[in-house]
N, C-alpha and C positions, 0 to 999 in steps of 0.2 A: 699329135700323139695318136697312137693306134686306138681304135675304138674298142673299149672294153666295158662299155656301159656308161662311161662319162663322155661328154661332148669333146671331141678332139680339137675343135676350132675355138675353144674358149680362151678368154684373157688369161695370161700367165700369172697375173697378180690376184685378181678376185676369183678367177677360175669358175665363174658362173655366167658372166655376160659374154655374148658373142664378140669375137675379135672384129675390130674395124681397121686396124693397121698393124704393121709389124715394126720391129726395131730397125732403124735405118742403118745401124752399124753391122749387125750380123745377119739380118734378114730372117731370123728364126723366131725370136720371141714375139708373141702376139699380145695385143692390148686393146682394150675397149675404150680407153680414154687416156688423155695426157696425165691425169691424176694417177691412174693405175701405173702408167709407165714410169713416172717419177718415183712412186713408192717402191716399185719393184727394182728399179735401178739402184736406189740407195740400199735396199735390204739384201739384194742378191745379184742382180744381173751385172752390176759393175765388175764383179769378180769373174764373170763368165764370157761377157761379150767379146773381149779381146781375143779369146781362144776360138770361139765360134766363128769369128770374122776372119781368122787366120792371121791376125796381126801378131800373135804371140804363141809360142809353143812351150809345153811343159818339159820338153827335152827329147832325147833320142828314143827311137823305138827299141823294142826288146832286144837284149843280148845277155848272155850268161854273166857278163861283167857288171852290167847295171841292174840286174834282176836280183832282188833280195831273196826270192824263193830259190833260184838256181844256186846262189852262193851258199844258202843254208843247207840244201840237200847234199847227201853224201854219195849219191849215185854219180857215175861219171858223166861227162858232158854229152855223151851220145845216148845216155839212158839205156845202155845195152843190157843192164841187169834188171830193168824194171819189170820184165815179164816173169822173172823167176819167183817161185812161190815164197821164198824167204826174204824177198825185198820188202822192207818195212816202209819205204818212202812213198810220198805222193809225187806226182809228176807236175812239172810246170806246164800247164796247158797252153800258155802263151808261146812257149818254145816248141811244144809238140804239134799243136794243131792250128795255131793262128799267129805265127811268128811276128808278122807286121800288123797284127790287129785289123786286117782287111775285112774279115767277116764281121767282127764286132763293130767296127766303125760304120759299116753299112747299116747294121741293125740299129745302132745308136742314132744315127742321123735320120733314119726312117721314123724312129719313135719321136724325134724332135720336130718333125714336120707334119703339116696337115695333109689330108688327102688331096687338097686343091693346091698343089705345089706351084709356086710362082717362078718366073724366070730368075729372079733374084735368089730364091731358095735353091733352085737347081744349080746355079753358078757357084753358090757358096759351098755346095757339097765338095767341090774340088779343092777348096782352100781351108775348110773348117778343121780345127784341131780339137782334141779332147780337152774339156775344161777340168777334168780330174785325172789324177794319176792312178794306175793300177796299184792296189795294195801289195800285189805280188812283187812289184818292182820297188816300191818305196817303203814298204813295211807298215804303211798307214792306210787304212781303208776308209771309204766314204762314210759307212755306217756299219753297225754290227751285222745287218742283213747283207750288205755288200761283201763283207768278210765271209759270211756263211755261204753265199753263192759262189765266191771264189774258191772256197774249200771244196764245195761240191764239184766244181769244174775240174779241180786238180785230181780228186779221187776218181771221178769218172774217167778222166784221161788215162789213169793207170789201168782201170778196168778195161777200157777200150784197147789199150796197148797189149794187155794180156789175152784178150779174146777178140781179135780183130774181125772174126767172121760173124759176129753178132751185129747185124746191120742196124737194128733198132737202137743200139747205143749211140749211134751217130745222130739219130733223131732226138734222143734225150739230151745230147750235148747241145744241139741247136736250140732246144727249148731253154736250157739254162742260160745260154748266151742271150736269147731274146729277153728273158726275165731280168737279167742284169742290165741289159741295155735300157730296158724300160725304167729300172730303178735309177739309173744315171739320168735319164731324160726327165723323170718326174722331179728329180733333185734340182733341176734348173728352174723349176717353178716355185718350189717351197723349200725353205730352210729348216722346217720343222721335222725332226727325225722321225717322230711317231707318225706323222702324216705321210712321210715318204714310205715308211714301212707298211702302213695300212693300205695305201693305194697300190703298192707293189704286190702285196699278198692278195689283194682283190683281183689284180690282173692275172696273177698266177692261178688263182682258183678257176678263172674262166678258161685258161689254157690247159689246165691239168687233166690228164686222162689216166684214171686208176687202172683201167683195163690194160693199157700199154705197159704200165709199170709192173703189173702182175705177170704179164707174159714174159717180160725181160727177166723178172725175178726167178721164175721157174727155170729158165735156161741157164742163167748165171749161177744160181745156187748149186745146180748139179755139177758144174765145172769147178766151182770153188771147193766143193766137198771132195771131188776127185783129186784135186791138187793138194788138199790138206795144208794149205798155206795161210797167209794172212788174209782174212776175209774182208777184202777191200769193199766188196759190194755191200756187205752187212754194215760196214762203217758208213757207206754212202746213204743207205736207207735210214740209218739212225739220224744222221744230220738232215736228211730230206724231211723226216717227220717233224723236225724242229721248225720248219717253215710254218707249220700249223695250218696248212690249207688242205682242202679235200674237194673231190670232184662233185 
């Protein structure tokens, strides 16, 4: 896991002792003892190992046909109306910015691995599959925080589409992507929703930069006022504040 104040090479079960070996099936999960490995296998890893090892897949990659968000939205398949000031819809960020989830996959696998990557770990990067489905595609999110981060990605995608010249929006989108990737990765370690949320918010608080947000806000707010349309950026900020983190 990325170092955010916690030790990234700790056992995935007790999450306090240093790892001594990793799962022989997927090459990702870290354990300090066989007792912890057995406990974690029964409680959680049995559901994830087959996907991380590439032995099983949750299904096809994104397409408008299998995406719940794309089917739900009324904008046309090319999103040609999304930039218009009277467009009330959110964009499917999977379709617009990361169709094959290449960027997110890289971020997720990076969060799943230690800094001391083994040959087994590196080789499994090529075959590993997501252990969870995107709620945007299935309609069911991992947690309420996963859903909130997905909404933020979709709204920000709309803002980016309307104001493509604001380069810092791209940075903000990559932040969101990293935060969600971390949330997915920490969910491989613990099944406790409150703990997943707590650790993710702690991670976000380390990554968060209020000065960047304020700089973007000043630029976007002026453009939103000139367009006199749906204030997508204000909606984004409202949901963003629900994360409850501060710099």
